[in-house]
C-alpha positions in Angstrom: -38.4 48.0 118.0 -40.7 45.8 116.1 -40.8 48.4 113.3 -37.0 48.3 112.9 -37.0 44.4 112.7 -39.8 44.6 110.0 -37.8 47.0 107.9 -34.7 44.9 108.1 -36.5 41.8 107.1 -38.1 43.5 104.1 -34.7 44.8 102.9 -33.2 41.3 103.1 -36.0 39.9 100.9 -35.4 42.7 98.3 -31.7 42.0 98.1 -32.3 38.2 97.7 -34.7 38.8 94.8 -32.2 41.0 92.9 -29.3 38.6 93.2 -28.5 36.6 89.9 -28.8 32.8 90.2 -25.5 30.9 90.2 -24.6 29.5 86.8 -25.0 25.8 86.3 -22.8 23.6 84.0 -24.7 21.6 81.3 -23.5 18.3 80.0 -24.5 16.1 77.1 -24.7 12.4 77.4 -22.9 10.7 74.7 -25.0 8.0 73.0 -21.9 5.7 73.0 -21.3 5.8 76.8 -23.3 4.5 79.7 -26.1 6.7 81.3 -24.0 7.4 84.3 -20.9 8.6 82.2 -21.1 12.2 81.3 -18.6 14.0 79.0 -18.4 17.6 78.0 -19.9 18.6 74.6 -17.1 18.8 72.0 -17.3 20.4 68.5 -15.6 17.9 66.1 -12.7 19.3 64.1 -13.0 19.1 60.3 -11.1 16.1 58.9 -9.2 16.1 55.6 -10.4 13.7 52.9 -7.5 11.4 52.3 -6.0 11.7 48.8 -5.7 8.5 46.7 -2.2 7.1 46.7 0.0 8.6 44.0 0.6 6.3 41.0 3.6 6.6 38.7 2.6 7.6 35.1 4.7 5.7 32.7 6.8 7.8 30.4 5.6 8.1 26.8 7.5 5.8 24.5 8.2 6.7 21.0 6.9 4.3 18.4 9.8 3.4 16.2 9.3 4.7 12.7 9.0 2.0 10.1 11.1 3.0 7.1 10.0 1.2 4.0 12.9 -0.2 2.0 12.8 1.3 -1.4 12.2 -1.6 -3.8 11.2 0.2 -7.0 14.4 1.2 -8.7 12.9 2.9 -11.7 13.7 6.6 -12.1 12.0 7.7 -15.3 13.5 10.4 -17.3 10.4 10.4 -19.4 7.2 8.3 -19.4 4.6 8.3 -22.2 1.2 7.2 -20.9 -1.3 5.7 -23.3 -5.0 5.1 -22.5 -7.0 4.2 -25.6 -9.6 1.7 -26.6 -8.2 -0.7 -29.2 -10.6 -3.2 -31.0 -13.0 -2.9 -28.1 -10.4 -3.4 -25.4 -9.3 -0.6 -23.0 -5.5 -0.5 -23.0 -3.8 1.4 -20.3 0.0 1.3 -20.7 3.1 3.4 -20.7 6.6 3.6 -22.2 9.4 4.6 -19.8 12.9 5.8 -20.7 14.8 5.3 -17.4 17.4 7.6 -16.0 19.9 4.8 -16.1 20.1 5.3 -19.9 21.1 9.0 -19.5 22.8 10.7 -21.3 22.5 8.5 -24.4 18.7 8.2 -24.3 16.4 10.5 -22.4 13.1 10.2 -24.2 11.3 7.5 -26.2 7.8 8.0 -27.8 5.5 6.1 -30.2 2.1 6.6 -31.6 -0.7 5.8 -29.1 -2.7 3.5 -31.4 0.5 1.7 -32.5 1.6 1.2 -28.9 -1.9 -0.2 -28.0 -1.7 -2.6 -30.9 1.9 -3.6 -29.9 0.8 -4.4 -26.3 -2.4 -6.3 -27.4 -0.5 -8.4 -30.0 2.3 -9.2 -27.5 -0.2 -10.4 -24.9 -2.0 -12.4 -27.6 1.3 -14.3 -28.3 1.7 -15.1 -24.6 -1.9 -16.2 -24.4 -1.4 -18.7 -27.3 1.2 -20.5 -25.2 0.0 -19.9 -21.6 -3.6 -18.8 -21.9 -7.1 -20.1 -21.2 -8.6 -21.9 -18.2 -5.9 -24.6 -18.1 -3.0 -22.3 -19.0 -1.9 -24.2 -22.1 -3.4 -21.9 -24.8 -6.6 -22.3 -26.9 -7.7 -25.8 -28.0 -8.4 -24.6 -31.5 -6.7 -22.1 -33.7 -7.8 -18.6 -32.6 -7.0 -15.5 -34.5 -5.9 -12.2 -33.0 -9.3 -10.7 -33.9 -11.1 -13.6 -32.1 -8.9 -13.2 -29.1 -9.6 -9.4 -28.9 -13.4 -10.1 -29.1 -13.1 -12.5 -26.1 -11.0 -9.9 -24.2 -13.5 -7.2 -24.9 -16.4 -9.4 -23.7 -14.6 -10.1 -20.5 -13.9 -6.4 -19.8 -17.5 -5.5 -20.5 -19.2 -8.3 -18.6 -16.8 -8.7 -15.7 -17.9 -12.3 -15.4 -15.2 -14.7 -14.1 -15.9 -17.3 -16.8 -15.2 -14.8 -19.5 -12.0 -13.6 -17.9 -10.8 -17.2 -17.5 -10.9 -17.5 -21.3 -8.3 -14.7 -21.7 -6.2 -15.2 -18.6 -2.5 -16.1 -18.9 -0.8 -18.4 -16.3 2.6 -19.1 -15.0 3.9 -15.5 -15.4 6.9 -15.2 -13.2 7.4 -11.8 -11.5 8.9 -10.0 -8.6 6.7 -8.3 -6.0 8.1 -4.9 -5.6 6.7 -4.5 -2.1 8.8 -7.4 -0.8 12.6 -7.1 -0.1 15.0 -8.1 -2.8 14.4 -9.5 -6.3 12.5 -12.8 -5.8 10.2 -14.1 -8.5 7.0 -16.1 -8.2 4.4 -17.4 -10.7 1.1 -15.6 -11.2 -2.1 -16.1 -13.1 -2.7 -12.7 -14.8 -5.8 -10.9 -16.0 -4.5 -8.1 -18.2 -6.3 -4.8 -18.3 -8.6 -5.8 -15.5 -10.0 -3.3 -13.0 -11.3 -4.3 -9.5 -11.3 -7.5 -7.4 -10.2 -10.9 -8.7 -10.4 -14.4 -7.4 -7.7 -15.3 -4.8 -5.6 -17.2 -7.4 -5.5 -14.3 -9.9 -3.5 -11.1 -10.1 -5.4 -8.3 -11.9 -3.2 -6.0 -13.9 -4.8 -2.7 -15.0 -1.7 -1.0 -16.2 1.4 -2.2 -18.0 4.6 -0.3 -18.4 7.6 -1.2 -20.6 10.7 0.3 -19.2 13.9 0.8 -21.2 16.8 0.5 -18.8 20.5 -0.1 -18.4 20.8 -3.6 -17.0 23.9 -3.0 -14.9 22.3 -0.2 -13.0 19.1 -1.9 -12.0 18.3 -4.3 -9.2 14.9 -5.7 -10.2 16.1 -7.4 -13.3 17.6 -10.7 -14.5 20.9 -10.1 -16.1 21.8 -12.6 -18.9 24.8 -14.6 -18.0 27.9 -14.9 -20.3 26.9 -12.1 -22.7 29.1 -9.2 -23.6 26.2 -6.7 -24.3 24.8 -6.3 -20.8 21.4 -7.8 -21.8 18.8 -8.2 -19.1 15.0 -8.4 -18.6 12.7 -8.4 -15.6 9.0 -8.5 -14.7 7.9 -6.7 -11.6 4.4 -6.1 -10.1 3.2 -3.5 -7.7 -0.5 -3.6 -6.8 -2.3 -3.7 -10.2 0.7 -2.4 -12.2 3.2 -4.5 -14.1 6.6 -3.2 -15.1 8.6 -5.0 -17.8 12.3 -4.1 -17.8 14.3 -4.5 -20.9 18.0 -3.8 -20.8 19.2 -2.2 -24.0 22.5 -3.4 -25.4 25.7 -1.5 -24.9 26.7 0.9 -27.6 23.9 0.1 -29.9 21.4 2.8 -29.1 19.1 3.7 -32.0 15.4 3.8 -32.5 15.7 0.7 -34.8 17.6 -1.1 -32.1 15.1 -0.1 -29.4 12.2 -1.3 -31.7 14.0 -4.6 -32.0 14.4 -5.0 -28.2 10.8 -4.1 -27.1 9.2 -7.2 -28.7 11.2 -9.3 -26.3 8.4 -8.5 -23.9 6.2 -11.4 -25.0 9.2 -13.8 -25.5 10.3 -13.1 -21.9 6.8 -13.8 -20.4 6.8 -17.1 -22.2 10.4 -18.0 -21.5 11.0 -16.8 -18.0 10.6 -19.3 -15.2 12.3 -17.4 -12.3 15.8 -18.7 -12.8 19.0 -17.5 -14.5 19.2 -17.0 -18.3 22.3 -17.5 -20.5 23.2 -16.4 -24.0 21.7 -13.7 -26.1 17.9 -13.0 -25.9 15.6 -13.6 -28.8 14.8 -10.5 -30.7 11.1 -11.2 -30.8 8.8 -10.8 -33.7 9.6 -8.6 -36.7 5.9 -7.8 -37.2 5.9 -6.3 -33.7 9.0 -4.3 -34.5 7.3 -3.0 -37.7 4.3 -1.8 -35.8 6.5 0.3 -33.6 8.6 1.7 -36.4 5.5 2.5 -38.6 3.9 4.0 -35.5 6.7 6.6 -35.3 8.9 5.3 -32.6 11.6 7.9 -31.9 14.1 8.5 -29.2 16.1 11.5 -28.2 19.3 12.0 -26.3 
């Protein structure tokens, strides 16, 4: 009997040792709650990074195109360009036959040296009346040769004091870059390259343009004349354009040679206002230079 009880007790111990222990629930204590409060462990869900608020992108606006008003009204049929040194002075000039003369005149030419002399002597005549530091001409008689020597010195030295000796003042001209035909007075250094003082307009190139007055905008038409005469001085950057309107029905090389010397007369005479009557025909010596220089024109 004792043996049976002993075996039963041993079997009970064996079964107790093989049985698995009951599971226990573990808990984490949140650092943000009291020690007595226990909450189950949770795995945090991933959160989305908030996007910045949408901003409206302004629509691209078109920059309005600035269309420059065409102020230059020359349309050359032919332009003869001259660049020569005459009596020590570099002369850059041109002779233009404008489209407005078509079909009567399409081309006008002259010998280069003759044209350089014509331009130089024309400017000399203007200088005698409006030249020098005070714009009243030289104080003593000055020959053309002496003037050219002064001009050559100014070109070579570039010194302001030398240029002041050969400048011309009170030259009325229209600025092509501005709207309309509106003249203002300028102090001019002819055949000058580069910068100038603020009160001076440097002109490195001079063009004489033969035109039909009634077809041009940048010109002063003479009042009360039956021949459609007109003249105008226009400047663009360092370029001067002198317009001379040829008379109606009198087109010939001799007539053209008579009109071109009006260049110097106009620079002296013009004061920005209206002009009446017939223009002066200029200087016969200047006309002779052109004719002897082979001035010709072709239809």
